[in-house]
KOLMI-637671 format. One line per 10 residues: their letters; for each residue x, y, z of C-alpha. Coordinates in Angstrom, 1 decimal. Last residue first. Layout:
N
A) X/Y/Z | ... $
// end
This chain:
313
KGHESCQWEP) 110.3/114.1/56.7 | 110.3/111.6/59.4 | 108.5/109.0/57.4 | 111.8/108.9/55.1 | 113.9/109.0/58.3 | 112.6/105.8/59.3 | 112.9/104.9/63.1 | 109.3/106.0/63.9 | 108.1/103.6/61.1 | 109.6/100.6/62.4 $
IGCDCVQNAE) 111.8/98.9/59.6 | 110.8/97.0/56.9 | 111.5/99.4/54.2 | 107.9/99.8/53.6 | 107.8/101.2/57.1 | 106.4/99.2/60.1 | 103.7/100.4/62.4 | 103.8/98.8/65.7 | 105.5/101.5/67.7 | 102.6/104.0/66.8 $
KLQYIIVVGN) 104.5/107.3/65.9 | 104.6/110.6/67.9 | 107.0/113.4/66.2 | 108.1/116.8/67.5 | 107.5/117.3/71.1 | 109.6/120.5/72.1 | 111.0/121.0/75.5 | 111.9/124.2/76.9 | 113.8/125.6/79.8 | 115.4/128.2/77.6 $
ADDFKCTVHV) 119.1/127.4/77.7 | 118.2/123.5/78.3 | 116.3/123.4/74.8 | 115.1/119.7/75.0 | 114.2/117.7/71.9 | 111.5/115.4/71.6 | 110.4/112.2/69.7 | 107.6/110.0/71.1 | 107.2/106.3/70.3 | 103.7/105.2/71.0 $
DKILFTYFQN) 102.5/101.8/72.2 | 102.1/102.7/75.8 | 104.7/105.3/76.5 | 108.1/104.6/74.5 | 111.0/107.2/74.5 | 112.9/109.5/72.0 | 115.5/112.4/72.7 | 116.7/114.8/69.9 | 120.0/116.3/70.7 | 120.2/119.2/73.0 $
GLKQKLYVSR) 123.1/118.1/75.0 | 124.1/114.8/74.3 | 127.2/114.6/76.7 | 125.9/116.6/79.5 | 122.4/116.1/79.2 | 122.6/112.2/78.4 | 125.1/111.7/81.4 | 122.9/113.6/83.8 | 120.1/111.2/83.0 | 117.2/112.5/80.9 $
PDEEVINIIA) 113.7/112.0/82.3 | 113.2/115.9/82.1 | 110.3/116.7/84.8 | 108.3/118.3/82.1 | 109.1/115.4/80.0 | 106.9/112.9/81.7 | 104.1/115.1/83.0 | 103.6/116.5/79.4 | 103.5/113.1/77.9 | 101.1/111.6/80.6 $
NKLQESHNMM) 98.8/114.6/79.9 | 99.1/114.3/75.9 | 98.2/110.4/76.2 | 95.2/111.2/78.6 | 94.0/113.8/75.8 | 94.5/111.5/73.0 | 92.7/108.5/74.2 | 93.1/107.0/70.7 | 95.3/108.5/68.5 | 94.7/111.1/65.5 $
NLQSLGRKTF) 95.1/114.0/67.9 | 98.5/113.0/68.7 | 99.8/112.9/65.1 | 98.3/116.6/64.6 | 99.9/117.9/67.7 | 103.4/116.4/66.7 | 102.9/117.9/63.2 | 101.7/121.3/64.8 | 104.9/121.2/67.1 | 104.0/120.5/70.4 $
EVKLKGRASN) 105.1/122.6/73.4 | 106.2/121.8/77.1 | 107.6/124.4/79.4 | 110.1/122.5/82.0 | 109.4/122.2/85.4 | 111.9/123.8/87.8 | 115.4/122.9/88.4 | 117.2/124.5/91.6 | 115.2/122.1/93.5 | 114.2/123.6/96.7 $
TIWSPIKIND) 112.0/120.9/98.2 | 114.3/117.8/97.3 | 117.4/119.7/97.9 | 116.3/120.8/101.4 | 117.0/117.1/102.5 | 113.9/115.4/104.2 | 112.6/115.2/107.8 | 109.1/114.0/108.6 | 107.1/115.1/111.6 | 105.7/112.1/113.2 $
EEGDPAERNE) 102.3/110.6/112.5 | 103.2/109.6/109.0 | 105.6/107.1/110.3 | 104.1/104.0/108.7 | 101.4/105.3/106.2 | 98.3/106.2/107.7 | 95.5/103.8/107.2 | 92.7/105.2/105.2 | 89.5/104.1/106.7 | 88.3/107.4/108.0 $
SKKEKDKVQH) 88.6/109.3/104.6 | 87.9/112.8/105.9 | 91.8/113.5/106.2 | 92.0/115.1/102.7 | 89.3/117.4/103.0 | 91.0/118.5/106.3 | 94.3/118.9/104.8 | 96.9/116.5/106.0 | 99.0/117.4/109.1 | 102.6/116.3/108.3 $
NLVLLSDKDA) 104.5/119.7/108.9 | 107.6/119.3/107.0 | 111.0/119.8/108.8 | 113.5/121.1/106.2 | 117.2/120.3/106.7 | 119.6/123.2/106.2 | 121.8/123.3/102.9 | 120.2/126.4/101.5 | 120.7/128.2/105.2 | 117.1/130.2/105.8 $
AGGEVKREKH) 116.3/127.7/108.4 | 113.4/125.4/108.1 | 111.4/124.8/111.1 | 108.1/124.5/109.2 | 107.5/123.9/105.4 | 103.9/124.6/104.2 | 103.1/122.5/101.3 | 102.4/124.1/98.0 | 105.2/122.9/95.8 | 105.0/119.6/97.2 $
DGMLTPNDYF) 101.6/119.0/96.3 | 101.7/116.7/93.3 | 101.5/113.7/95.9 | 100.8/114.7/99.4 | 97.5/112.7/100.0 | 99.2/109.9/98.2 | 102.3/109.5/100.7 | 105.4/108.2/99.1 | 106.3/110.8/96.4 | 105.7/114.0/98.4 $
PIYPKIDLVP) 106.2/112.2/101.5 | 109.8/111.1/100.8 | 110.8/108.0/102.8 | 114.5/107.1/101.9 | 115.3/103.6/100.3 | 116.6/100.2/101.7 | 117.0/97.1/100.0 | 116.9/93.3/100.2 | 117.4/92.9/104.2 | 117.6/89.6/105.8 $
TGNLMDVGSF) 115.7/89.2/109.1 | 118.2/87.9/111.8 | 115.7/89.2/114.8 | 112.1/89.3/113.3 | 110.8/92.6/112.2 | 108.2/94.9/113.2 | 110.4/97.8/114.7 | 109.5/101.4/115.2 | 112.9/102.8/115.7 | 116.1/102.8/113.9 $
YIKNESIKDI) 119.9/102.4/114.1 | 121.8/102.2/110.8 | 124.8/100.3/111.0 | 127.8/100.2/108.5 | 129.8/103.2/110.0 | 127.3/104.7/112.2 | 124.0/106.0/111.3 | 121.7/107.4/113.9 | 118.0/107.3/114.9 | 116.1/106.7/111.5 $
KVVSLGIPCP) 112.5/106.1/112.0 | 110.9/103.2/110.4 | 108.7/102.5/107.1 | 108.3/98.8/106.6 | 107.9/96.4/103.5 | 108.0/92.5/103.6 | 108.7/90.2/100.8 | 107.4/86.6/100.9 | 106.5/86.2/97.2 | 103.3/84.2/97.0 $
RHPSRSSFVG) 102.4/85.6/100.5 | 102.5/84.5/104.0 | 103.7/87.5/105.7 | 100.4/89.1/105.8 | 100.0/92.7/104.9 | 96.4/92.1/103.5 | 94.8/93.0/100.2 | 96.9/90.9/98.4 | 96.2/87.9/100.5 | 92.5/88.2/99.6 $
VKEGNLKPPA) 90.2/88.7/102.6 | 89.0/86.4/105.4 | 86.8/87.0/108.4 | 88.4/85.4/111.6 | 87.9/88.3/113.7 | 88.3/91.0/111.1 | 91.0/92.9/113.2 | 93.5/89.8/113.3 | 93.6/89.4/109.4 | 92.2/86.3/108.1 $
IKTRVHNSDT) 94.0/85.7/104.8 | 92.8/84.2/101.5 | 95.0/83.1/98.6 | 97.5/81.2/100.4 | 100.3/79.6/98.5 | 101.6/76.5/100.2 | 105.5/76.7/101.1 | 104.3/76.9/104.8 | 106.4/78.1/107.7 | 107.3/81.9/107.1 $
KHFHYIIWMH) 110.8/82.2/108.3 | 112.5/84.2/105.9 | 110.1/87.1/105.3 | 112.4/88.8/103.2 | 113.1/92.5/103.5 | 112.2/95.9/102.1 | 113.3/98.7/104.6 | 111.8/102.1/103.9 | 113.3/105.1/105.4 | 112.5/107.8/108.0 $
SFEELGDLAY) 114.1/111.1/109.2 | 116.1/111.7/106.0 | 119.3/113.7/106.2 | 121.3/111.0/107.6 | 120.7/109.1/104.1 | 122.9/111.6/102.5 | 126.1/109.2/102.4 | 125.0/105.7/103.2 | 126.7/103.8/100.3 | 129.7/106.3/100.8 $
SPNNVVSSHL) 130.0/105.4/104.2 | 129.3/101.9/103.8 | 132.4/101.0/101.3 | 132.2/97.4/100.8 | 128.6/97.1/100.5 | 128.3/93.4/99.4 | 131.0/91.6/101.3 | 130.6/94.5/104.2 | 127.2/93.3/104.8 | 125.0/96.1/106.0 $
ILIGKSDSCL) 123.6/96.0/109.8 | 120.3/97.1/110.2 | 119.8/97.8/113.8 | 116.5/97.8/115.7 | 114.7/99.6/118.6 | 111.2/99.5/119.9 | 109.8/102.8/121.2 | 107.4/102.9/118.2 | 105.5/99.9/119.2 | 102.3/100.3/116.9 $
TGQRPIGRKE) 104.1/102.4/114.6 | 106.1/99.3/113.3 | 102.9/97.5/112.2 | 101.8/93.7/113.3 | 104.1/94.1/116.4 | 106.0/91.1/117.1 | 105.0/89.0/120.0 | 105.4/85.6/118.5 | 107.8/85.7/115.5 | 110.7/84.9/118.0 $
PFWSEIIGIT) 114.0/86.6/118.6 | 112.1/90.2/118.6 | 114.2/92.9/120.0 | 116.0/93.5/116.5 | 119.1/92.8/114.8 | 118.4/93.2/111.0 | 120.7/91.9/108.3 | 122.3/93.3/105.4 | 122.4/93.7/101.4 | 120.8/90.6/100.6 $
QFNKFECNCK) 121.5/88.8/97.0 | 119.2/88.6/94.3 | 120.5/85.9/92.2 | 117.5/83.4/92.7 | 115.2/86.3/91.5 | 116.8/86.4/88.2 | 115.8/83.1/87.1 | 112.0/83.1/88.3 | 111.9/86.5/86.9 | 112.9/85.6/83.6 $
EKVSDLLCNQ) 110.5/82.8/83.3 | 107.7/84.8/84.6 | 108.2/87.7/82.3 | 108.3/85.3/79.3 | 105.2/83.5/80.5 | 103.2/87.2/81.0 | 104.3/88.3/77.6 | 103.2/85.2/76.0 | 99.8/85.6/77.8 | 99.5/89.1/76.9 $
CKM) 100.0/88.5/73.0 | 103.3/89.7/72.1 | 103.7/92.8/69.8 $
// end
Protein backbone atom coordinates (compact mmCIF):
# COMPACT_ATOMS: atom_id res chain seq x y z
CA UNK A 1 0.00 0.00 0.00
CA UNK A 2 1.15 3.59 -0.65
CA UNK A 3 2.42 5.67 2.25
CA UNK A 4 0.16 8.54 3.25
CA UNK A 5 2.41 11.25 1.75
CA UNK A 6 2.70 9.40 -1.57
CA UNK A 7 -1.06 8.96 -1.66
CA UNK A 8 -1.67 12.64 -0.94
CA UNK A 9 0.82 13.68 -3.63
CA UNK A 10 -0.83 11.47 -6.25
CA UNK A 11 -4.31 12.71 -5.32
CA UNK A 12 -3.14 16.33 -5.40
CA UNK A 13 -1.57 15.87 -8.83
CA UNK A 14 -4.72 14.21 -10.15
CA UNK A 15 -7.03 16.86 -8.69
CA UNK A 16 -4.95 19.76 -10.00
CA UNK A 17 -5.27 18.30 -13.47
CA UNK A 18 -8.92 17.26 -13.41
CA UNK A 19 -10.35 20.28 -11.61
CA UNK A 20 -9.38 22.46 -14.54
CA UNK A 21 -11.68 20.36 -16.71
CA UNK A 22 -14.76 20.96 -14.55
CA UNK A 23 -17.44 22.87 -16.42
CA UNK A 24 -20.16 25.02 -14.95
CA UNK A 25 -23.71 23.87 -15.54
CA UNK A 26 -25.31 27.28 -15.27
CA UNK A 27 -25.29 30.78 -13.86
CA UNK A 28 -27.11 32.65 -11.10
CA UNK A 29 -29.23 35.74 -11.65
CA UNK A 30 -29.76 37.43 -8.28
CA UNK A 31 -30.76 40.74 -6.72
CA UNK A 32 -27.14 41.44 -5.80
CA UNK A 33 -25.00 42.97 -8.58
CA UNK A 34 -22.17 43.73 -6.12
CA UNK A 35 -20.58 41.81 -3.27
CA UNK A 36 -21.40 44.54 -0.78
CA UNK A 37 -24.73 43.88 0.90
CA UNK A 38 -25.06 40.19 0.02
CA UNK A 39 -26.53 38.26 2.98
CA UNK A 40 -24.00 36.04 4.73
CA UNK A 41 -26.59 33.24 4.73
CA UNK A 42 -29.63 32.82 2.51
CA UNK A 43 -31.99 32.43 5.46
CA UNK A 44 -31.06 35.91 6.68
CA UNK A 45 -32.98 37.25 3.69
CA UNK A 46 -35.47 34.56 2.75
CA UNK A 47 -37.48 36.96 0.58
CA UNK A 48 -34.58 37.61 -1.80
CA UNK A 49 -35.11 35.97 -5.18
CA UNK A 50 -32.82 34.33 -7.68
CA UNK A 51 -32.86 32.33 -10.89
CA UNK A 52 -30.54 29.49 -11.79
CA UNK A 53 -30.22 29.29 -15.57
CA UNK A 54 -28.81 26.06 -16.98
CA UNK A 55 -26.42 26.32 -19.91
CA UNK A 56 -27.99 24.73 -22.98
CA UNK A 57 -24.50 23.84 -24.20
CA UNK A 58 -24.00 21.61 -21.15
CA UNK A 59 -27.56 20.50 -20.39
CA UNK A 60 -29.13 20.13 -23.82
CA UNK A 61 -32.37 18.64 -22.46
CA UNK A 62 -33.20 20.51 -19.23
CA UNK A 63 -36.66 19.00 -18.86
CA UNK A 64 -35.04 15.56 -18.53
CA UNK A 65 -32.24 16.76 -16.27
CA UNK A 66 -34.66 18.55 -13.92
CA UNK A 67 -37.37 15.89 -13.95
CA UNK A 68 -38.43 15.16 -10.36
CA UNK A 69 -36.73 18.17 -8.76
CA UNK A 70 -40.11 19.90 -8.51
CA UNK A 71 -41.08 17.33 -5.87
CA UNK A 72 -38.51 18.82 -3.49
CA UNK A 73 -38.97 22.08 -1.64
CA UNK A 74 -35.26 22.86 -1.26
CA UNK A 75 -32.02 22.20 -3.08
CA UNK A 76 -28.30 22.59 -2.59
CA UNK A 77 -26.43 24.88 -4.97
CA UNK A 78 -22.69 24.30 -5.33
CA UNK A 79 -21.00 27.27 -6.93
CA UNK A 80 -17.73 29.10 -7.52
CA UNK A 81 -16.76 32.24 -5.58
CA UNK A 82 -15.53 33.77 -8.81
CA UNK A 83 -15.03 37.31 -7.50
CA UNK A 84 -12.68 36.73 -4.58
CA UNK A 85 -9.98 39.37 -4.81
CA UNK A 86 -6.88 37.70 -3.42
CA UNK A 87 -4.92 34.73 -4.67
CA UNK A 88 -3.25 34.48 -1.26
CA UNK A 89 -4.47 31.49 0.75
CA UNK A 90 -5.79 32.72 4.07
CA UNK A 91 -5.52 30.30 6.97
CA UNK A 92 -7.22 32.58 9.49
CA UNK A 93 -10.55 34.34 8.98
CA UNK A 94 -12.36 36.95 11.10
CA UNK A 95 -16.10 36.07 11.03
CA UNK A 96 -18.28 39.17 11.49
CA UNK A 97 -19.94 37.87 14.66
CA UNK A 98 -16.61 37.49 16.44
CA UNK A 99 -15.82 41.22 16.25
CA UNK A 100 -12.31 40.80 14.90
CA UNK A 101 -11.34 37.52 16.55
CA UNK A 102 -9.98 35.05 14.05
CA UNK A 103 -10.64 31.34 13.51
CA UNK A 104 -9.30 28.82 11.01
CA UNK A 105 -10.64 29.20 7.50
CA UNK A 106 -12.14 25.70 7.56
CA UNK A 107 -14.21 26.54 10.63
CA UNK A 108 -15.78 29.44 8.76
CA UNK A 109 -17.94 29.94 5.69
CA UNK A 110 -15.76 32.65 4.25
CA UNK A 111 -15.53 32.88 0.45
CA UNK A 112 -11.76 33.37 0.80
CA UNK A 113 -10.79 29.71 0.72
CA UNK A 114 -7.96 27.64 -0.80
CA UNK A 115 -10.60 26.16 -3.09
CA UNK A 116 -13.24 28.90 -3.49
CA UNK A 117 -16.39 26.80 -3.65
CA UNK A 118 -19.68 27.87 -2.06
CA UNK A 119 -22.57 25.74 -0.81
CA UNK A 120 -26.07 27.05 -0.11
CA UNK A 121 -29.49 25.57 0.50
CA UNK A 122 -32.30 27.51 -1.15
CA UNK A 123 -36.08 27.16 -1.41
CA UNK A 124 -37.36 26.13 -4.84
CA UNK A 125 -40.21 28.38 -5.97
CA UNK A 126 -40.82 26.99 -9.46
CA UNK A 127 -39.10 25.36 -12.42
CA UNK A 128 -39.66 26.45 -16.00
CA UNK A 129 -37.73 25.03 -18.94
CA UNK A 130 -34.04 25.59 -18.14
CA UNK A 131 -34.66 27.95 -15.21
CA UNK A 132 -35.06 27.28 -11.50
CA UNK A 133 -36.61 30.14 -9.54
CA UNK A 134 -35.65 30.13 -5.87
CA UNK A 135 -35.71 32.13 -2.62
CA UNK A 136 -33.11 32.75 0.05
CA UNK A 137 -30.27 34.07 -2.07
CA UNK A 138 -26.76 34.70 -0.75
CA UNK A 139 -25.01 34.71 -4.14
CA UNK A 140 -23.65 37.42 -6.40
CA UNK A 141 -25.36 38.04 -9.71
CA UNK A 142 -23.45 36.10 -12.38
CA UNK A 143 -22.19 33.39 -10.02
CA UNK A 144 -21.14 30.22 -11.93
CA UNK A 145 -22.89 27.04 -10.75
CA UNK A 146 -21.02 23.75 -10.53
CA UNK A 147 -23.88 21.46 -9.49
CA UNK A 148 -27.26 21.22 -7.79
CA UNK A 149 -28.65 18.49 -5.56
CA UNK A 150 -31.98 18.04 -3.77
CA UNK A 151 -32.06 18.72 -0.03
CA UNK A 152 -33.10 15.57 1.85
CA UNK A 153 -33.30 16.09 5.63
CA UNK A 154 -32.87 12.38 6.45
CA UNK A 155 -29.41 12.47 4.88
CA UNK A 156 -28.43 16.15 5.11
CA UNK A 157 -29.57 17.07 8.63
CA UNK A 158 -27.44 15.36 11.32
CA UNK A 159 -30.29 15.48 13.84
CA UNK A 160 -32.44 13.32 11.55
CA UNK A 161 -29.87 10.86 10.23
CA UNK A 162 -30.94 7.27 10.80
CA UNK A 163 -34.25 8.47 12.16
CA UNK A 164 -36.29 8.60 8.95
CA UNK A 165 -38.43 5.60 9.79
CA UNK A 166 -39.51 7.16 13.06
CA UNK A 167 -40.16 10.72 11.96
CA UNK A 168 -43.70 11.98 12.08
CA UNK A 169 -45.08 12.87 8.66
CA UNK A 170 -47.66 15.60 8.41
CA UNK A 171 -49.82 16.64 5.53
CA UNK A 172 -49.24 13.52 3.45
CA UNK A 173 -52.23 12.28 1.49
CA UNK A 174 -53.04 8.58 1.09
CA UNK A 175 -52.08 8.61 -2.57
CA UNK A 176 -48.74 6.81 -2.91
CA UNK A 177 -47.55 9.41 -5.42
CA UNK A 178 -48.39 12.34 -3.17
CA UNK A 179 -45.78 14.64 -1.77
CA UNK A 180 -45.00 14.45 1.90
CA UNK A 181 -44.45 17.46 4.08
CA UNK A 182 -42.15 16.72 7.00
CA UNK A 183 -42.60 18.37 10.32
CA UNK A 184 -39.15 19.78 10.89
CA UNK A 185 -39.36 20.31 14.62
CA UNK A 186 -36.38 18.61 16.17
CA UNK A 187 -36.90 16.53 19.32
CA UNK A 188 -36.35 18.43 22.57
CA UNK A 189 -33.27 16.44 23.48
CA UNK A 190 -31.79 17.12 20.05
CA UNK A 191 -32.63 20.81 20.25
CA UNK A 192 -30.72 21.52 23.46
CA UNK A 193 -27.51 22.28 21.63
CA UNK A 194 -27.86 26.07 21.59
CA UNK A 195 -24.69 26.51 19.56
CA UNK A 196 -25.86 24.38 16.65
CA UNK A 197 -26.62 26.49 13.60
CA UNK A 198 -29.65 25.18 11.76
CA UNK A 199 -29.01 24.20 8.14
CA UNK A 200 -30.29 26.73 5.63
CA UNK A 201 -33.96 26.05 5.04
CA UNK A 202 -34.43 23.98 8.19
CA UNK A 203 -36.80 26.56 9.63
CA UNK A 204 -39.38 25.83 6.92
CA UNK A 205 -41.33 22.66 6.35
CA UNK A 206 -39.42 20.46 3.95
CA UNK A 207 -41.14 18.75 1.04
CA UNK A 208 -39.69 15.57 -0.43
CA UNK A 209 -41.05 12.85 -2.75
CA UNK A 210 -42.95 9.99 -1.19
CA UNK A 211 -40.56 7.43 -2.71
CA UNK A 212 -37.87 8.54 -0.26
CA UNK A 213 -39.94 7.81 2.84
CA UNK A 214 -42.13 5.04 1.41
CA UNK A 215 -39.47 2.95 -0.29
CA UNK A 216 -40.82 -0.40 -1.43
CA UNK A 217 -37.49 -1.98 -0.50
CA UNK A 218 -36.77 -2.40 3.18
CA UNK A 219 -33.41 -3.16 4.73
CA UNK A 220 -31.97 -6.57 3.98
CA UNK A 221 -31.30 -9.15 6.65
CA UNK A 222 -27.54 -9.66 7.07
CA UNK A 223 -26.02 -13.02 7.95
CA UNK A 224 -22.41 -14.15 8.37
CA UNK A 225 -21.19 -17.64 7.62
CA UNK A 226 -19.14 -19.26 10.39
CA UNK A 227 -16.05 -18.81 8.30
CA UNK A 228 -16.77 -15.16 7.57
CA UNK A 229 -17.45 -14.43 11.24
CA UNK A 230 -14.26 -16.22 12.27
CA UNK A 231 -12.22 -14.19 9.80
CA UNK A 232 -13.86 -11.00 11.08
CA UNK A 233 -13.09 -11.76 14.72
CA UNK A 234 -9.39 -12.12 13.90
CA UNK A 235 -9.20 -8.54 12.59
CA UNK A 236 -8.56 -5.32 14.46
CA UNK A 237 -11.60 -3.29 15.50
CA UNK A 238 -13.81 -6.21 14.50
CA UNK A 239 -16.97 -4.82 16.09
CA UNK A 240 -16.67 -1.47 14.29
CA UNK A 241 -15.88 -3.26 11.06
CA UNK A 242 -18.84 -5.60 11.49
CA UNK A 243 -21.25 -2.71 12.08
CA UNK A 244 -19.89 -0.84 9.07
CA UNK A 245 -20.29 -3.88 6.81
CA UNK A 246 -23.84 -4.45 8.04
CA UNK A 247 -24.74 -0.80 7.47
CA UNK A 248 -23.44 -0.99 3.90
CA UNK A 249 -24.94 -4.27 2.71
CA UNK A 250 -28.33 -4.00 4.44
CA UNK A 251 -29.04 -0.99 2.21
CA UNK A 252 -27.95 -2.96 -0.89
CA UNK A 253 -25.07 -1.02 -2.50
CA UNK A 254 -25.53 -2.72 -5.90
CA UNK A 255 -26.58 -0.68 -8.90
CA UNK A 256 -29.81 -1.47 -10.72
CA UNK A 257 -27.71 -2.85 -13.58
CA UNK A 258 -25.85 -5.31 -11.33
CA UNK A 259 -29.06 -6.51 -9.71
CA UNK A 260 -30.74 -7.09 -13.05
CA UNK A 261 -27.81 -8.55 -14.98
CA UNK A 262 -25.89 -10.48 -12.33
CA UNK A 263 -28.72 -11.37 -10.01
CA UNK A 264 -27.56 -13.38 -7.03
CA UNK A 265 -23.92 -13.75 -8.01
CA UNK A 266 -21.12 -12.97 -5.54
CA UNK A 267 -20.50 -9.30 -4.85
CA UNK A 268 -17.20 -7.96 -3.53
CA UNK A 269 -16.19 -4.57 -2.19
CA UNK A 270 -13.31 -2.99 -0.31
CA UNK A 271 -13.73 -1.31 3.07
CA UNK A 272 -10.66 0.11 4.69
CA UNK A 273 -8.06 -2.61 3.95
CA UNK A 274 -10.50 -5.54 3.92
CA UNK A 275 -12.13 -7.19 0.91
CA UNK A 276 -15.64 -8.41 1.65
CA UNK A 277 -17.30 -11.16 -0.39
CA UNK A 278 -21.06 -11.53 -0.02
CA UNK A 279 -24.06 -12.87 -1.89
CA UNK A 280 -27.51 -11.35 -2.15
CA UNK A 281 -30.64 -13.49 -2.00
CA UNK A 282 -33.13 -11.06 -3.52
CA UNK A 283 -36.06 -13.44 -3.29
CA UNK A 284 -35.79 -13.66 0.50
CA UNK A 285 -34.31 -10.25 1.24
CA UNK A 286 -31.11 -11.68 2.72
CA UNK A 287 -27.42 -10.97 2.17
CA UNK A 288 -24.81 -13.46 3.38
CA UNK A 289 -21.23 -12.48 4.19
CA UNK A 290 -19.04 -15.36 3.03
CA UNK A 291 -15.49 -14.11 3.30
CA UNK A 292 -13.31 -11.29 4.63
CA UNK A 293 -9.69 -11.06 3.50
CA UNK A 294 -7.08 -8.41 4.17
CA UNK A 295 -6.36 -6.68 0.87
CA UNK A 296 -2.59 -6.45 1.43
CA UNK A 297 -2.08 -10.20 1.87
CA UNK A 298 -0.58 -11.88 -1.20
CA UNK A 299 -0.98 -15.54 -2.08
CA UNK A 300 2.01 -17.79 -2.86
CA UNK A 301 0.93 -17.65 -6.48
CA UNK A 302 1.51 -13.89 -6.53
CA UNK A 303 -2.04 -12.56 -6.66
CA UNK A 304 -4.00 -10.94 -3.82
CA UNK A 305 -5.17 -13.63 -1.42
CA UNK A 306 -8.80 -12.55 -1.60
CA UNK A 307 -8.77 -13.22 -5.38
CA UNK A 308 -7.14 -16.64 -5.10
CA UNK A 309 -9.53 -19.55 -5.51
CA UNK A 310 -7.18 -21.85 -3.61
CA UNK A 311 -7.52 -19.74 -0.48
CA UNK A 312 -11.19 -19.46 -1.06
CA UNK A 313 -11.76 -23.16 -0.58
